[in-house]
C-alpha positions as CSV (number, residue, x, y, z in Angstrom):
1,M,56.3,76.8,117.5
2,A,57.3,73.9,118.4
3,T,56.5,72.0,121.5
4,V,58.0,69.6,123.8
5,N,57.4,66.6,126.7
6,H,58.4,63.7,128.0
7,F,58.1,60.6,128.1
8,L,60.0,57.2,129.7
9,D,61.9,55.0,126.8
10,T,61.7,51.1,129.2
11,R,62.8,49.5,125.4
12,K,66.8,48.9,126.1
13,T,66.9,49.2,130.0
14,D,66.5,46.7,132.6
15,N,63.2,45.4,134.5
16,G,61.8,48.2,136.1
17,F,63.7,51.2,134.7
18,G,63.4,53.5,131.5
19,I,65.5,56.3,130.0
20,I,63.5,60.0,130.0
21,K,63.6,61.5,126.6
22,L,62.0,64.6,125.6
23,R,59.9,64.2,122.3
24,V,59.6,67.9,120.4
25,T,56.6,68.2,118.1
26,H,57.0,70.9,115.3
27,N,54.3,71.0,112.1
28,R,53.1,67.3,113.1
29,E,56.6,65.9,112.9
30,Q,57.7,64.4,115.9
31,K,61.4,64.0,117.0
32,D,62.8,61.9,120.3
33,Y,66.2,63.1,122.2
34,S,67.6,61.2,124.9
35,T,68.3,63.3,128.4
36,K,70.7,59.8,129.2
37,L,69.3,60.0,132.5
38,K,68.4,56.5,133.9
39,I,65.6,56.8,136.7
40,P,63.1,53.5,138.7
41,T,59.6,53.4,136.9
42,T,58.2,54.3,140.3
43,L,59.8,57.3,140.6
44,Y,59.4,59.0,137.0
45,D,55.5,58.4,137.9
46,K,56.0,60.0,141.3
47,I,57.7,62.8,139.0
48,K,54.6,63.3,136.3
49,K,52.1,63.8,139.3
50,Q,54.2,67.0,140.3
51,G,53.8,68.0,137.2
52,S,56.6,70.9,136.6
53,E,56.2,72.4,140.1
54,I,57.0,70.0,143.5
55,D,54.8,70.1,146.3
56,G,57.7,71.5,148.8
57,R,56.3,69.3,151.0
58,V,58.1,66.3,149.4
59,K,61.3,64.9,151.2
60,D,61.9,62.1,149.0
61,L,65.6,63.6,147.8
62,D,65.7,61.2,144.8
63,L,62.5,62.5,144.0
64,I,63.5,66.0,144.0
65,N,67.1,66.0,142.4
66,Y,65.5,64.0,139.4
67,H,62.7,66.5,139.1
68,N,65.4,69.1,139.3
69,L,67.5,67.5,136.6
70,L,64.3,67.6,134.2
71,Y,62.6,71.0,135.0
72,G,65.2,72.4,136.7
73,T,64.9,74.8,140.1
74,K,64.1,77.8,141.1
75,N,66.7,77.8,143.9
76,N,70.1,79.8,142.9
77,N,72.0,77.6,145.9
78,T,71.1,74.4,143.9
79,I,73.2,73.1,140.9
80,Y,70.3,72.0,138.7
81,S,69.6,75.9,137.6
82,D,67.5,74.6,135.0
83,G,66.2,71.6,133.6
84,F,66.3,69.2,130.0
85,I,62.5,70.6,129.5
86,V,63.6,74.5,130.7
87,R,66.5,74.3,127.9
88,A,64.5,73.0,125.2
89,K,61.7,75.3,125.6
90,S,64.2,78.2,126.1
91,I,65.6,76.8,122.6
92,I,62.3,76.9,120.3
93,K,61.9,80.0,121.9
94,K,65.3,81.0,120.7
95,L,64.8,79.5,117.3
96,G,61.0,81.0,117.0
97,N,60.6,80.6,113.3
98,N,63.5,79.2,112.1
99,F,62.6,76.2,114.2
100,N,64.2,73.1,112.6
101,F,65.4,69.7,113.6
102,D,69.1,69.6,113.4
103,T,69.6,72.8,114.6
104,F,67.2,72.6,118.0
105,K,69.6,68.9,118.4
106,H,72.8,71.2,118.5
107,E,71.8,73.5,120.8
108,L,70.6,70.9,122.9
109,D,73.9,68.7,122.9
110,N,75.6,72.4,123.4
111,Y,73.3,73.6,126.2
112,G,75.4,75.2,129.0
113,K,78.9,74.0,127.8
114,D,81.7,76.5,127.8
115,I,82.6,78.3,124.6
116,I,85.7,76.5,123.5
117,L,87.8,79.1,121.8
118,V,89.1,77.0,118.5
119,D,92.8,78.3,117.4
120,E,91.9,81.7,115.8
121,R,94.6,80.8,113.0
122,T,91.9,78.2,111.4
123,D,89.9,81.3,110.7
124,I,90.7,81.0,107.3
125,L,89.1,83.9,106.6
126,K,91.1,85.9,109.4
127,A,94.4,83.9,107.6
128,L,93.7,86.1,104.4
129,I,93.1,88.8,106.0
130,R,96.5,88.1,107.9
131,K,98.9,87.0,104.5
132,S,97.3,90.4,102.3
133,D,98.3,92.5,105.2
134,N,101.9,91.7,105.4
135,L,102.9,91.6,101.8
136,K,101.0,95.1,101.9
137,S,103.5,96.4,103.6
138,R,106.1,94.8,102.3
139,G,105.6,96.8,99.1
140,Q,104.1,93.8,97.1
141,I,100.5,95.5,97.2
142,T,98.9,93.8,93.7
143,H,99.9,90.6,95.6
144,G,98.4,91.4,99.0
145,T,95.2,92.5,97.4
146,N,94.9,89.3,95.7
147,F,94.8,87.6,98.9
148,G,92.1,90.2,100.1
149,L,90.1,89.7,97.5
150,V,89.7,86.6,98.0
151,A,88.4,86.5,101.4
152,K,85.8,88.6,100.0
153,S,85.3,86.2,97.9
154,F,84.5,83.6,100.3
155,S,82.5,85.8,102.6
156,R,79.8,86.4,99.7
157,F,79.9,83.0,99.3
158,V,78.8,81.9,102.5
159,E,76.6,84.7,102.9
160,Y,74.6,82.9,99.7
161,L,75.3,79.5,100.6
162,Q,73.4,80.8,104.1
163,N,70.4,82.1,102.3
164,V,70.4,78.8,99.5
165,D,71.0,76.5,101.5
166,P,71.0,77.1,105.8
167,F,71.2,73.4,107.3
168,R,74.9,73.2,105.3
169,L,77.1,75.4,107.1
170,K,76.2,75.2,111.2
171,P,75.5,77.2,113.3
172,K,74.2,79.6,111.3
173,K,74.9,82.6,113.4
174,N,78.2,83.8,113.7
175,F,79.5,81.0,111.5
176,I,83.3,81.4,110.9
177,L,84.9,79.4,107.8
178,R,87.3,77.6,108.6
179,F,90.2,75.0,107.0
180,E,87.9,71.9,107.5
181,H,84.6,73.3,105.5
182,I,86.9,73.8,102.3
183,D,86.8,70.4,100.5
184,S,86.6,69.3,97.0
185,D,82.9,69.9,96.9
186,F,82.5,73.4,98.9
187,L,85.0,74.9,96.2
188,N,83.7,73.0,93.1
189,D,80.2,74.8,94.1
190,W,82.2,77.6,94.9
191,S,83.5,77.4,91.1
192,L,80.1,77.4,90.0
193,W,79.2,80.4,92.1
194,M,81.7,82.5,91.1
195,K,80.4,81.6,87.1
196,K,77.1,83.2,87.8
197,Y,77.6,86.0,90.5
198,G,81.5,86.0,91.6
199,K,82.1,89.2,90.5
200,S,81.0,92.3,92.8
201,S,79.1,95.0,90.8
202,Q,80.2,98.2,91.3
203,K,76.9,100.3,90.1
204,K,74.5,101.1,92.3
205,D,72.1,98.8,91.4
206,G,74.5,95.7,92.7
207,L,73.9,93.2,90.9
208,A,76.9,90.5,90.5
209,T,78.3,89.4,87.3
210,P,80.2,86.3,86.0
211,A,83.7,85.7,87.3
212,S,86.1,84.6,84.2
213,E,87.9,80.9,84.3
214,T,90.9,83.3,85.0
215,T,89.5,84.8,88.0
216,I,88.5,81.8,89.5
217,G,92.1,79.7,88.4
218,I,94.2,83.3,90.2
219,Y,91.8,83.1,93.4
220,S,92.0,79.2,93.6
221,R,96.0,78.9,93.5
222,T,96.0,82.2,96.0
223,L,93.7,79.6,98.3
224,K,96.1,77.2,97.9
225,I,99.2,79.3,99.1
226,I,97.2,79.9,102.3
227,F,97.0,76.3,102.8
228,N,100.8,75.3,102.2
229,D,101.3,77.9,104.4
230,A,99.2,76.7,107.1
231,I,100.3,72.8,106.7
232,A,103.9,74.0,106.6
233,S,103.0,75.9,110.0
234,K,101.3,72.4,111.3
235,I,97.8,74.8,111.8
236,I,96.3,72.5,109.9
237,D,96.9,68.3,108.6
238,K,97.4,67.6,105.0
239,E,95.1,64.8,105.1
240,I,92.7,68.2,104.9
241,Y,94.3,69.4,101.5
242,P,91.4,70.4,99.2
243,F,93.6,70.4,95.7
244,G,94.9,68.1,93.2
245,K,94.5,64.7,91.9
246,N,90.3,63.3,92.5
247,E,90.3,66.7,94.2
248,F,89.7,70.4,93.3
249,I,92.2,71.6,89.9
250,P,92.1,75.0,90.0
251,P,91.0,76.0,86.5
252,A,93.5,77.3,84.4
253,G,92.2,79.9,82.2
254,K,92.7,80.6,78.8
255,N,96.3,81.9,77.8
256,I,95.2,84.9,75.1
257,K,98.1,85.8,72.8
258,K,99.2,89.2,74.2
259,A,102.6,89.5,71.7
260,L,102.3,91.4,68.9
261,S,104.0,91.1,65.2
262,K,107.1,92.2,64.2
263,S,105.6,94.2,61.8
264,D,103.0,95.7,64.3
265,I,106.6,96.3,66.4
266,D,108.0,98.2,63.5
267,S,105.3,100.2,62.9
268,I,105.2,101.7,66.1
269,K,108.6,102.2,66.6
270,I,108.3,104.6,63.3
271,Y,104.7,106.6,64.8
272,Q,105.1,110.2,65.1
273,S,103.3,111.9,68.0
274,E,103.1,115.7,68.3
275,N,106.4,117.3,71.2
276,G,104.9,117.2,74.3
277,T,102.1,115.7,74.6
278,L,100.5,112.6,76.9
279,E,100.2,110.4,73.4
280,Q,103.8,111.2,73.1
281,R,104.9,110.1,76.9
282,S,102.8,106.8,76.7
283,L,104.7,106.0,73.2
284,D,107.8,106.6,74.9
285,L,107.1,104.8,78.2
286,W,105.7,101.9,76.2
287,L,108.7,101.8,74.1
288,F,110.9,102.2,76.9
289,S,109.3,99.0,78.4
290,Y,110.1,96.9,75.2
291,F,113.4,97.7,74.8
292,G,113.8,97.9,78.7
293,N,113.4,94.0,78.9
294,G,109.6,94.3,79.4
295,M,110.3,96.0,81.6
296,N,106.8,96.9,83.7
297,F,105.4,100.6,84.4
298,T,106.1,99.4,88.0
299,D,109.9,98.8,87.8
300,I,110.2,102.0,85.4
301,L,108.7,104.5,87.5
302,H,110.7,103.3,90.4
303,L,114.3,103.7,88.8
304,K,116.3,105.9,90.0
305,W,120.0,107.3,88.7
306,S,121.9,105.5,90.8
307,N,120.6,102.2,89.2
308,I,122.0,104.1,85.5
309,S,125.8,102.2,85.8
310,D,129.0,101.1,83.5
311,N,129.4,104.3,82.4
312,K,125.6,105.3,81.1
313,K,125.6,102.3,79.5
314,V,123.0,99.4,81.9
315,I,120.5,99.7,83.7
316,V,120.5,97.4,86.6
317,F,117.7,96.8,89.2
318,Q,115.4,94.9,91.3
319,R,112.2,94.1,90.6
320,Q,109.6,95.6,92.9
321,K,107.9,92.2,92.7
322,T,110.3,89.9,93.9
323,K,111.2,92.4,96.8
324,G,111.3,89.6,99.0
325,N,113.1,87.1,97.2
326,P,115.3,89.7,95.4
327,T,115.9,89.3,91.7
328,I,118.5,91.7,89.8
329,I,118.3,92.7,86.2
330,S,120.5,94.2,84.1
331,I,119.3,96.1,81.3
332,K,121.3,97.7,78.2
333,I,120.5,101.0,77.3
334,N,119.9,101.8,74.0
335,E,119.9,105.2,71.7
336,R,115.9,105.3,71.7
337,M,116.3,105.0,75.7
338,W,118.2,107.3,76.1
339,D,115.9,109.7,73.7
340,I,112.8,109.0,76.1
341,I,115.4,109.3,79.2
342,N,116.2,113.0,78.2
343,R,113.0,114.1,77.1
344,W,111.2,113.0,80.1
345,G,113.6,112.4,82.8
346,N,113.7,114.0,85.8
347,E,115.7,117.9,85.8
348,R,117.4,116.1,89.7
349,K,120.1,114.0,88.8
350,D,121.6,113.1,91.8
351,I,121.8,109.6,92.7
352,D,118.8,109.1,95.0
353,S,116.4,111.0,92.5
354,Y,113.8,109.1,90.3
355,I,114.6,109.0,86.8
356,F,110.9,110.1,85.6
357,P,109.6,112.6,88.2
358,M,105.8,111.0,89.1
359,L,107.2,109.6,92.3
360,N,109.2,110.6,94.9
361,D,110.0,109.2,98.4
362,K,107.9,111.3,100.4
363,L,104.8,109.0,99.0
364,S,103.2,106.5,100.6
365,I,103.2,102.5,99.5
366,I,99.6,103.3,98.7
367,E,99.9,106.5,96.5
368,R,102.5,105.6,94.8
369,K,100.4,102.4,93.7
370,A,97.9,104.9,92.7
371,I,100.3,106.9,90.6
372,V,101.8,103.5,89.0
373,H,98.0,103.0,88.7
374,Q,96.8,106.2,86.7
375,T,100.1,106.5,84.0
376,V,98.9,102.9,83.0
377,K,95.6,103.6,82.5
378,L,96.6,106.9,80.6
379,T,99.4,104.9,78.8
380,N,96.7,102.0,77.8
381,K,94.4,104.5,76.5
382,Y,96.4,106.7,74.3
383,M,98.5,103.1,72.9
384,N,95.6,101.9,71.8
385,K,94.6,105.3,70.0
386,I,97.8,104.9,68.5
387,G,96.9,101.6,67.6
388,E,93.3,102.6,66.2
389,K,95.1,105.1,64.0
390,M,97.5,102.5,62.3
391,G,94.9,100.0,62.0
392,I,96.7,97.2,64.1
393,K,94.0,95.3,65.4
394,S,95.6,93.9,68.8
395,D,95.8,95.8,72.2
396,L,98.7,98.0,72.4
397,N,98.5,97.8,76.4
398,T,101.4,97.7,78.7
399,Y,101.2,94.3,79.2
400,H,101.8,94.1,75.5
401,A,105.1,95.7,75.5
402,R,106.3,93.2,77.7
403,H,105.0,90.1,76.3
404,S,106.3,91.4,73.2
405,F,109.9,91.7,74.1
406,A,109.8,88.0,74.9
407,T,108.5,86.6,71.8
408,Q,110.7,89.3,69.7
409,M,113.8,87.2,72.2
410,M,112.2,83.7,70.9
411,R,111.9,84.8,67.6
412,N,115.3,85.7,67.1
413,N,116.1,82.1,68.2
414,A,117.2,83.3,72.3
415,P,117.8,80.6,75.0
416,L,114.9,79.8,76.8
417,Q,116.8,80.6,79.6
418,M,118.3,84.0,78.5
419,I,114.9,85.3,78.6
420,K,113.8,84.2,81.7
421,E,117.0,85.6,83.0
422,K,115.8,88.9,81.3
423,L,112.1,89.0,82.3
424,G,113.5,88.2,85.8
425,H,110.9,85.1,86.1
426,K,112.2,82.6,89.0
427,R,110.6,79.6,87.1
428,L,111.0,78.7,83.6
429,S,107.7,78.0,83.3
430,T,106.6,81.2,83.7
431,T,108.6,82.2,81.0
432,E,106.7,79.4,78.5
433,S,103.4,81.1,79.3
434,Y,104.8,84.7,78.1
435,L,105.8,83.3,74.6
436,G,103.2,83.9,72.3
437,S,102.8,82.0,69.3
438,F,104.7,83.0,65.5
439,E,103.3,84.9,63.0
440,E,100.7,83.2,60.9
441,E,103.1,83.7,57.8
442,A,105.5,81.7,60.2
443,E,103.2,79.3,61.0
444,N,101.9,78.4,57.8
445,E,105.7,78.3,56.3
446,Y,106.7,75.5,58.7
447,I,103.8,73.9,57.3
448,D,104.2,74.1,54.2
449,K,107.1,72.6,54.4
450,L,105.7,69.2,55.7
């Protein structure tokens, strides 16, 4: 246990005066802390003679006041409820086996001060949760979930730091992660931690597993949104922005090719499934996505009969993902798509009914999300089995239908702007990331012409 005493430092004061300092000893190491109390040496000598308890017969007011400042007083009517020695001993007792000089100094400097309530908006974990809840309430479940996942990631990282480097984040108890804590060094260390422990285990053993570069990139870009929002709202100064040149650069991840070759797509088109089976439904929904501008499954399952117009020739719909910033897409309905609608469509065909019967208006947003997720999961399962039967090496997940549509458009020399509009993207750069490379044969053909 650390101990504390006091002494008079006369080195930098006028003759006959000194500054009372505390001397704390811990594990044979000593450190001095100033009380900033300047006092005549004669008066200090009298205080030392009194010890921790002042004689009640003493009438010297200066002696009483300085003694109270140093040792405190038992008289509740005085302003000196406790003194520097009492404070130091109280802090030492509080820290116990966790005592260290840095924490002691922090506690001593802030002893007795009223807690200043910092603007809650600077709490970055709360900012992430608020953003998550806001997006989810607007139906943007996946986007909103990402902000919640980033909050959990940083919460776990802070816990990790407090265990391996307890002096880095202060105070250890009731620490609040704020925007100013997150600089490029913090993010680089977090990125390294993510590569080792970033993925929280769902197994009973509770052991964390490495997160991919792609996940780190997604989380980083999600965090950038929070910083940009805070700067725009003037909650923080742009000078503490931790991203960009000479700062932290989010990893891009690997852009794995997800588009299928034309021959694989042609094989899928002619594959025959047994009528009425989940395999047939999975194949049909996958092809509906492919023919339907690469429409994702959330949009497919949210289609209503009112979305079909122009004498049943066109589907016009608004992407669920961009409800806050509407993106209207028009799709020409081909014969194969009508076959799929007739086979799996809702028997009710009034304008307020869903084309496919998986969803209904009585379901909550969360329930709809779960049904879409389960439909995608089943479709992926059966489509990958179809791929195995046909000897297709690539996965046949629903995402591949969307990427394959975009890439086939490119192979057919469609303008990039047209592909962007068909996919419902806001930026051309997003569309470019969707476009896979040409088949190896086509690439070789170009090379042979060199």
